[in-house]
C-alpha positions in Angstrom: -29.4 78.9 -34.1 -27.9 75.7 -35.5 -26.9 75.4 -39.1 -25.9 71.6 -40.3 -23.9 70.6 -43.7 -24.0 67.2 -43.8 -20.7 65.6 -46.0 -19.3 62.1 -46.5 -15.7 61.6 -45.3 -13.5 58.9 -46.1 -10.0 59.2 -43.9 -7.4 56.3 -43.8 -9.0 52.8 -43.1 -12.4 54.2 -41.8 -15.8 53.7 -44.0 -17.7 56.9 -44.9 -18.5 59.0 -41.8 -20.5 61.4 -41.8 -20.1 65.1 -40.2 -22.4 67.6 -39.1 -21.3 71.2 -39.0 -22.9 73.5 -36.3 -23.1 77.1 -35.8 -24.4 77.9 -32.4 -24.8 81.1 -30.7 -23.3 81.5 -27.3 -22.8 84.3 -25.3 -23.9 86.5 -28.4 -21.2 85.0 -30.5 -21.3 82.3 -33.1 -19.4 79.0 -32.0 -18.2 76.5 -34.7 -18.4 72.8 -33.8 -17.9 69.6 -35.9 -20.0 66.8 -34.8 -18.7 63.4 -36.3 -20.3 60.0 -36.7 -23.8 58.3 -35.6 -25.7 61.0 -33.4 -26.9 58.2 -31.3 -23.7 57.0 -30.3 -21.5 57.7 -27.2 -20.5 61.2 -27.3 -17.0 62.1 -26.9 -15.7 65.9 -26.5 -12.5 66.6 -28.1 -11.0 69.5 -27.0 -7.8 71.7 -28.7 -4.7 73.2 -27.1 -3.7 76.8 -26.8 -4.2 79.4 -29.8 -5.2 76.4 -32.0 -8.6 74.6 -32.9 -10.4 71.6 -33.7 -8.3 71.0 -36.9 -5.7 69.3 -34.7 -8.5 66.3 -34.4 -9.2 66.3 -38.4 -6.7 63.0 -38.8 -8.5 61.0 -35.8 -12.2 62.4 -35.5 -13.6 60.0 -38.3 -11.7 56.9 -37.0 -13.1 57.7 -33.7 -16.5 57.8 -35.0 -16.0 54.8 -36.9 -15.1 53.1 -33.5 -18.5 53.9 -32.1 -18.2 57.6 -31.0 -20.0 60.8 -31.6 -17.1 62.9 -31.7 -17.9 66.8 -30.7 -15.0 69.2 -31.6 -15.8 72.8 -30.8 -13.4 75.7 -31.7 -12.8 77.6 -28.4 -14.0 81.4 -28.9 -11.6 83.1 -30.8 -10.5 80.1 -32.6 -10.5 78.5 -35.8 -13.9 79.4 -37.0 -15.5 80.4 -33.9 -16.0 84.6 -33.1 -14.1 85.9 -30.0 -16.1 86.3 -26.8 -17.9 89.3 -26.3 -15.2 90.6 -23.8 -12.0 89.5 -25.8 -9.6 87.0 -25.3 -10.1 84.6 -22.7 -7.6 84.1 -19.9 -9.8 82.1 -17.9 -10.0 78.4 -18.8 -12.9 77.9 -16.3 -14.6 80.1 -19.0 -13.7 77.4 -21.9 -15.2 74.7 -19.3 -18.3 76.7 -19.8 -18.4 77.1 -22.9 -18.2 73.1 -23.8 -21.1 72.3 -21.5 -22.9 75.1 -23.1 -22.1 73.5 -26.3 -23.2 70.1 -25.3 -26.7 71.3 -23.6 -27.2 73.2 -27.1 -26.6 69.8 -29.1 -29.0 68.1 -26.4 -26.2 65.9 -24.8 -26.0 64.8 -21.3 -23.4 62.2 -20.6 -20.2 62.3 -22.5 -16.6 61.2 -22.6 -14.0 64.2 -22.2 -10.8 64.2 -24.1 -8.4 67.3 -24.2 -5.0 68.2 -24.7 -2.9 70.8 -22.8 -5.1 73.5 -22.0 -7.9 71.4 -23.6 -6.3 68.7 -20.8 -6.8 71.3 -18.0 -10.1 72.0 -19.0 -10.9 68.2 -19.3 -9.8 68.0 -15.3 -12.1 70.9 -15.0 -15.0 69.3 -16.3 -14.5 66.3 -14.2 -14.5 68.5 -11.2 -17.5 70.9 -12.3 -19.7 68.3 -14.3 -19.9 65.7 -11.8 -21.9 62.3 -13.4 -22.5 64.1 -16.5 -18.9 62.6 -17.5 -18.7 59.2 -18.1 -14.7 59.2 -18.7 -12.1 61.8 -18.8 -8.9 61.5 -20.5 -6.5 64.8 -20.0 -3.5 64.6 -22.3 -0.2 67.1 -21.8 -1.5 68.7 -18.3 -1.9 68.9 -14.9 -4.2 70.3 -12.4 -2.5 72.8 -11.0 -1.1 76.5 -12.3 1.0 75.6 -15.3 4.9 76.6 -15.4 4.7 79.4 -17.2 5.7 83.4 -16.5 1.9 84.9 -16.3 3.7 88.5 -16.0 6.0 87.5 -18.8 3.1 86.7 -21.0 1.0 89.6 -20.1 4.0 91.9 -21.0 4.4 90.1 -24.3 0.7 90.9 -25.3 2.0 94.7 -26.4 4.4 93.4 -29.1 3.3 90.0 -29.8 2.7 90.6 -33.5 6.3 91.2 -34.2 7.8 89.1 -37.7 9.8 86.5 -35.4 6.4 85.4 -33.9 5.5 82.8 -36.4 9.3 81.1 -36.3 9.2 81.2 -32.5 5.7 79.3 -32.9 7.3 77.0 -35.7 10.3 76.1 -33.7 8.9 76.1 -30.5 6.0 73.8 -31.5 8.8 71.4 -33.1 10.7 71.4 -30.0 8.0 69.5 -28.0 7.1 67.1 -30.9 7.9 63.6 -29.8 11.2 61.7 -31.0 8.9 58.9 -32.4 7.6 61.4 -34.9 8.7 61.5 -38.4 10.6 64.6 -39.6 8.0 65.1 -42.2 4.7 65.0 -39.7 6.7 67.1 -36.9 7.0 69.8 -39.8 3.4 69.9 -40.8 2.4 70.0 -37.1 4.6 72.8 -36.6 3.7 74.7 -39.7 -0.2 74.2 -39.0 0.3 75.7 -35.4 1.8 79.0 -37.3 -1.7 79.9 -38.4 -2.7 80.8 -34.5 -3.9 84.4 -33.5 -0.6 85.1 -31.0 -3.0 87.2 -28.6 -5.4 84.6 -28.3 -2.7 82.1 -27.9 -0.7 84.2 -25.2 -4.2 84.7 -23.6 -4.8 80.9 -23.6 -1.3 80.3 -21.7 -2.1 82.8 -18.9 -5.1 81.0 -18.3 -2.8 77.8 -18.2 -0.6 79.6 -15.7 -3.4 80.5 -13.6 -5.8 77.6 -14.0 -5.7 75.2 -10.6 -8.4 72.6 -9.9 -6.2 70.5 -7.7 -8.5 71.1 -4.5 -10.9 69.2 -6.5 -9.4 66.2 -7.5 -10.6 64.2 -4.4 -14.1 64.9 -5.6 -14.0 63.5 -9.5 -16.3 60.8 -9.7 -15.6 59.5 -13.2 -12.9 57.2 -13.8 -9.9 59.3 -15.1 -6.3 58.9 -17.1 -3.9 61.6 -17.2 -1.5 60.9 -19.7 2.2 62.6 -20.3 4.4 62.2 -23.3 8.0 61.2 -22.5 9.1 64.3 -24.9 6.9 66.7 -23.6 8.9 69.7 -22.4 5.7 71.8 -21.1 4.8 69.5 -18.4 6.5 67.5 -15.3 5.2 63.8 -16.0 5.9 63.2 -11.9 3.6 66.0 -11.1 1.1 64.6 -13.6 1.6 61.5 -12.0 0.9 62.5 -8.5 -2.3 64.2 -9.7 -3.7 61.1 -11.0 -2.8 59.7 -7.5 -5.3 62.0 -6.0 -8.2 61.1 -8.0 -10.4 58.1 -6.5 -10.5 56.4 -9.8 -7.2 57.9 -11.6 -4.7 56.4 -13.3 -1.5 57.8 -15.3 -0.3 56.5 -18.6 3.1 57.5 -20.0 3.7 57.8 -23.7 7.4 57.0 -24.9 8.6 59.0 -27.7 5.6 61.2 -27.6 5.5 64.7 -27.0 3.0 67.5 -26.4 0.4 66.7 -29.0 -0.5 62.8 -29.0 -3.7 63.4 -31.1 -1.5 64.8 -33.8 1.7 62.5 -33.2 0.3 59.5 -32.8 -1.1 57.1 -35.6 -3.0 55.1 -33.8 -4.4 57.7 -31.3 -8.1 57.1 -32.2 -7.7 52.9 -31.5 -5.6 54.1 -28.2 -8.5 56.2 -26.9 -10.9 54.1 -27.5 -8.6 51.5 -25.7 -8.3 53.8 -22.5 -12.2 54.7 -22.7 -13.0 51.2 -22.4 -10.6 50.3 -19.8 -12.0 53.1 -17.6 -15.8 52.2 -18.4 -15.4 48.5 -17.2 -13.6 49.5 -14.2 -10.5 47.5 -15.0 -8.2 50.6 -15.2 -4.4 50.1 -13.5 -2.9 52.7 -11.3 0.1 53.4 -14.3 0.9 52.0 -17.8 3.3 52.6 -20.1 2.7 52.4 -23.6 4.9 50.2 -25.7 
C-alpha cells in the first residue's frame, strides 16, 4: 500500500519543490518515506543516524531536489513515523539495509545514489557491498566498515534502565559534544534539542548494531565509486581508520571535513551542493584518493 500527499515547499534559495509522502507496508508494518523532487530525476537515498529519522535531512532535501535528484528519505523501523519492526527494536544494521532496498523496490527504483551518516553511513557501505551495480555512487559519512567503537555489553545492560530522567540530558549534551566547531551555537543547540526526541530503546539498539556490524571483508568487492567522509570534530569515529577503509575500496576516496562533527547534513550550510559535487566527481570518474574540504 502506498499513500501519496503532494505539497509545495520552499526552502532557502530553492524554487518550489514537490514532496510526496509514502506509507509502505514492509514486514507487515507501515514504513514512512519522504520522496522529494522530479520522479524522473536521479534517485538519491538519504539514510539517517541512530535513533533519529529522516527529519535530519529536512533542511537539505529540497535543495538536493533542486539540484536534480529524486531524494528518497525513509524512516527506519521504529524511527520517526515508521512503525516498529514486528520483532521489536533492530540490532542488526543489515536488516536496515534490506529495508532500504525494499523501499526502493516498492517505489520502482532500480539504480540509485546512496548517502548516509553514522549508522546510515555504515548501511551505505553495506549497500555498496550487497547491492552491486544497483548503486551508482555511495557517500558514507561518519562511519567505517568495521564494528564501531562501543561497548555492546554496556549498551545491552542500559536497556534495563534507559528511560531514566537524565537520559534526555545525556542525549542533549552528548549530541552537542560531537557537533563541529564550525557550527554556530544556535545551530548546535537546535541539533541537540531535535535529537532528544529519540526513543532511547531504539537508539541503544541501533548502537548495538553499530558495535556489531562489520562489512570490511567486502570492501575490495565494492564496484561503485565511493567516498568515505570524516569530520575533524567527530568523536565517534577514527578518521585514520576511515581513511584506511577508503583505500581498501577499488574506486574509494576519503574526504576530511575541518570544523565538522558527526552530523554533516545538519551542520553544513552548503551540504546539498557539496553532496552534488561529490556525486558528480564520482560519476565522471574524476575522484581523487583524498581531499580536504576548505
